[in-house]
N, C-alpha and C positions, 0 to 999 in steps of 0.2 A: 503492500499500499504506499510508503513513505517514498520508494524508488518511483513509483508511478507520479507520486505527488511533486519529486521533483521533475517529470516531464520526460522522464523513459518510457521507453515501449517495454512492458513486464508481461512474457508470458510465463506462468506456471506450470509447472508438471506437479502431479498427485496425484493419491490414489484414485481407483474410481469412488472405494467408497465415501471420501468426503461429496461427490458431486453435488445431491441435493441442499445440504447446506450453502453450499459454496452459491450456487446458483439462485438461491433464496436471498442469500445476501445481495446478488448483486443487482437483482430486480430493485431494490429500496436504493441501493448505493452504487450505481450506473458508473461507471469509468473505461471511456473509451479506449484508454492506452494501455489496459490491466486486463487479460485475457488468461485464458486458461485448459489448459489438455489435459486426460485424465489416462492413466495408466490401471490397464486390469493385471489382475496376476489370477489367471483362469482355474487353477487349484485350489478348491473350497478346502481342503486340507488345512490351508498355511494360513493361522490368525494372520488379520493385519497387527502388525506393529513387531514380528518376531523376527528369526534369525534368517530361516528359510525364505520369509515372504519378501523380505530385505534384499537379500540377493537376487531371489527373480524379478524381483522390482526394477533394481536395478540394470539388468541388461534389459527387460521389455521395453524401460524406459526410452532407448535411443532408438528403436524403433519408431516411436509416437515424435519421438526427438525430430528424427530424420525427415518424417513426413512435413513438419509444421516447417521447419528449419528451409526444405524446398519453395515452400508458400513466400513465408517470412526472411529468409534470410537472417539470420539471427547473426548481432556480431558477438559477443559475448556468452559462454555461458557458467552458472553459476549455483553449484550442489551446496544447498545449505544443511538439508536435512532428506534422510534420515542421518544422524551426523557420526557414525560412527565409522573409526580407520579399519575396521575390521573388514570391509567389504568396501572399498572405494566407488566413487563415481566411475563409471564406464563415460558419461558423457561426451570426453575426450575424444571419441570416435569420431566426432560429427565435424573434427578438424579445422576448430574454430577455439580462438583463447578459453580457455575453462580456471576456472576458479572452485577450488576443492576447498571448502568449511568455510565458518570454525568450526572442525571436527575434532573430537573426544574416542574415548576410548581406549586410550593407552594407557587411563590410570588402573589400579588394581589394589583390592581391599588390604588390606594389611595381614601378614598372617597371623601374627599375635590375639587378631580381632574375631578371628573366624565362627568364635563360639556363637557371637552374637547372631549371625546368618543360620544358626541352627537346623533346620534340614536341606535347607538350601546351601548349607557349607562345602559340600562337594562338588558340586554344578558351580559354586563359586571357585574353588579350586582350580577345576577343568575348565574356566574361562580365563582366570591367571596362568596357567601354561599355555593356549589357546594365544594370549594376547604376547605373550614373551618371547613364544616361535615366530612373530610376525615380522621381526628382522629378519630373519633368514628365507623368508620364503621371495622366490625369482618374480612371482608374478605382482606381487606388490610392489615391489623393485621397479617392474617395468612401470606398472599402473600410474604407481608418483610420480616416476620420471614425464608423464605425458602429461601434468597437470602446469600449465602455465604461470601459477597461485597455488604456492597451498597453508590455509591459515589453521592454525592448533589453537582449540579453544583452551588448554591450561601447559605446563610445564610438562608432565610428564608424556601428553600426547607429541609434542614438539619436541623433547628428548628420544623418542621414540623414531620419530620419524626423519631426524635428523641422522638415526643408525639403519635409516632403509632407505637412503640416499640423497636426503633433499634438505643441505645444508641451508637451504637460503629462505625455509621455513620460517613465518612470521606469527606471533603470539597476539593471537586475537578470543577477546572472551565469545560466549553464543546466547548471552545473557542479556535484557534490555528490560527498558520500560518504556508507557509511554509518557509524554512533555506531563501529560496533564493528569499523571498519576502521581507525581511528585507533590510533599507537602508543599505549603507555602514558603515554609520554614522550618528549621530544625526543629528538636523536642528542647521542650525547656521545662526542666525537673525542677522539682521545690525541694526545697530542704526539710530533712526528716520525712518523706514521704513513706507508709509502710503500709500494707505489705510491697513487696519488690515484686515487680508483676511481669514473670515469662512468657515467651510465647514460642510454643514450637509448630509450624508447618511445614508437610509434605504426605503424600501417601505411606503408608504404613507397611512398606516393603521391607523386606530383610536388609538391604543394603542402607535405608534410611537409619535404621539403629534405634528406633524409641525407644528400644528396655535397656539400649544403652543412655538416653537422657533421664531414663526415670531412677537405673540406678544413681547418676550421678546427684542429680535432685532431692534424692532421699538423705544423701549427705549433707545438703546445705545447710547453715547454720541459723542464718538469718530468717526472718519473718517474711515468709515469700511464697507469690501463687504461680503455677505453673498451667498454661493455657495449653490445651492439645490441640489442632488445627488441621482436619487430614480424616479419611476415609483409607477402607483396606482391612479391617478388621472387624471380626464382627464385635457387637455391643459386649457381650456376656467375655468372652475373651479380653477385652480391653479393659473392663471394669477388674477384672482378675488380677492385669498385670499393676496395675494401680494398689489394688487392693493386699496383694502377698507383701508389696513394699511397703505398706504403712502409709500409704499417700491418699488415702479417700477424701481425707478434708485438706487436702493443700492442690491439688490437681484437679482441675476443670476439665473436659470435653466436649468441646462445640458443637458433638454430636451428627446431624444429617450434612451431607457435602451441602459443602458452603459453596454460592456464588461469588465470583472475584470482586465483587464488590462488599460481599460480607467480610470473605478476607480481609480487603485492605480497612476495611474498619474495625476490623478484632484486632490488626497491627495498633490501631490508631491508641488501642486503650492499654499497650503494654509498654512497659518500661526497656525490654530487652529482647534482642531476639536469639535463642537458642540453636545451633545447628550443630546435628551430630551425625550426618551421613559419615559410611565408611566408604565408599564407593559412589562418585558423584563429578561428571563432565565439568559445571559449574555450580548448579544451582538456582535456579530464579528466584526462589526466596530471598538469596542473600541482597541480590538488588532492589528486590519490592522493598525487604526491610530498611537497608539504609536510606533510601529514596520517603520515608515514612520518618525519619531522624532515629532510628533505632539504632544503638549499638549493637555490635555480634560478639557473642562469645559460641567458636568455633571450634573443628580440630584442623590443626595446620597441616591440611590433608589436600592433595588436587585440586579443583577448582577454587576451595576455597581460599586456600592457600595465595591462591593468584588475585580474586575479588576482593578481598576484605584488606582495605589498606591496614597497615598496622597502625595508624592512630585510632580507626573506626571501632576495634574490639580488641577482643585478646581471644589469641591463636594457641593452643593448647596440644603439646607434642602426641604423638601417637606411639606409646609404649607397649604396656602389659594394659590389660582391661581393669584391675587393681589401681594401677596409678595412673593410666585416662579417668577412673569413675572420680577418683582422689583429687587431680588437679583441674577437670571443669567445675566440682563444688568449691573449688579453692579459688577459680576464678568470678565463679559468682559471688563468693563472699566479698572478693574484692572488691569487686562492682560495687555493689552495696556499699562498702564504706567509704565510697570516692567521695569527694568533694562532689559541690553539685556544679562547681565549676568543671571540675574533670569530666562530668559525665555527659554535661553541656557541649563541650570539647570534643568529646569522642561522638555524640551525636553531630555535630556540625561536620566535623570530617566524613564520615559516613556521607553524609546529604550531599553534602560538595562535591566529590565522587559520583555518586548515582547520577548526578547531572550531566555526566558526559557518559553514561550510559543510556542517551536515550534513544529509540530506531529511529529518530530524524536525524542524528548524529551519526548510526551506522551506517545509515545510507547516505548520505555524504562522505564518509566513510570511502564506502563500495562503489559510487560513482567515481571517484577519482583513482582508484585500483583500475577499474574498468577502464579511463581514459589512457593511465597508465599501460593498458598491455593492448591497446589498439592503435599505439600512438599518437594519440589528442596526449595537448597539452593540458596539464590539470591546472583548474583555478583554484586560487587562495592560495594560503600556508600550509592547511592541513595536511601532513604526511601522511601516505598511506599505512604506514609503518607505526602512527603515534600510539595504537593501542598498543602494541610489542612494549615500544618506550616506557608506555605510560603503566603498567602492571609490572613490569620489572622493576620501575622506581619503588613500587610501593612493596615487595616482599625481600 
């Protein structure tokens, strides 16, 4: 949408399962320079979003793109999602400049924390092994060599891509917010406000590690309340997880799946954002929270390591489960003991950073990159590599 608003003619390739919602939206929001092409994976056994569906989609998309290209003569192809290094885009086969990413998938869960994956731990070990073998794949090296530009969404993926033969890979987060999502100003903390209000937001998947958040919160000494916003577990299971840690009077669950507007309102009621994912490319919740002025407590891991400025939160090293839970709790207690001035400064640092992560700014950088690749002279002083430089300066 933002690329089209900048005057570019944009054709989007996406899953055929998205067609009805997209076309309904387009009727209400027509835009002549934005069109869609739909790719069908004919095998119903593969669920959309699964690995096999993704792999098949990548190759089938080439046929649709070639048909469209014969009529529209594209200048650039930019693969944005799915964003996994495991199966790189095949759209370089069109023979035009190709941008791949921001792509993630190079991050792996810390072995010491696999107990938090429960029954998924073996699958996670297999994924880790597969990820580590990618550097030796001749297919991946060949495919990446065909790209005009490769963007890595986090440092882990960047290092993997370098080992796969692309030293010129650039670092760029794949998260953003709309400009009107940002709070008007950073949060202003009040002296002696109690209890401290924390929020955890996300799908309750094993890798998101909600039990880790609960284990850590059980050790917090200050008067504090944790609000959970998310779905993925049956209510009785979640209530039992909370109760067995003795947290029934200190943890609240927002209940049903919330709308984006309701999630934003929930953020605004809190003092602190807690992010405990053990494997995440970035985590859109990080920039959402900072955009609304919430300081962040997170693991010093993967996308969170890159995306959260040091001044905007506290990053806890990942060691053993016992140390991680204790250090997360200590970080929460440390924040609770900070002065109002310190908390306000942390809020402002995150809020300032989030202003650089709007989709309009992402679109502006993308257009500059397209002009570089097509031999046009970029306008303005913004460098296409500025995201990489900015993130490196934050970590």
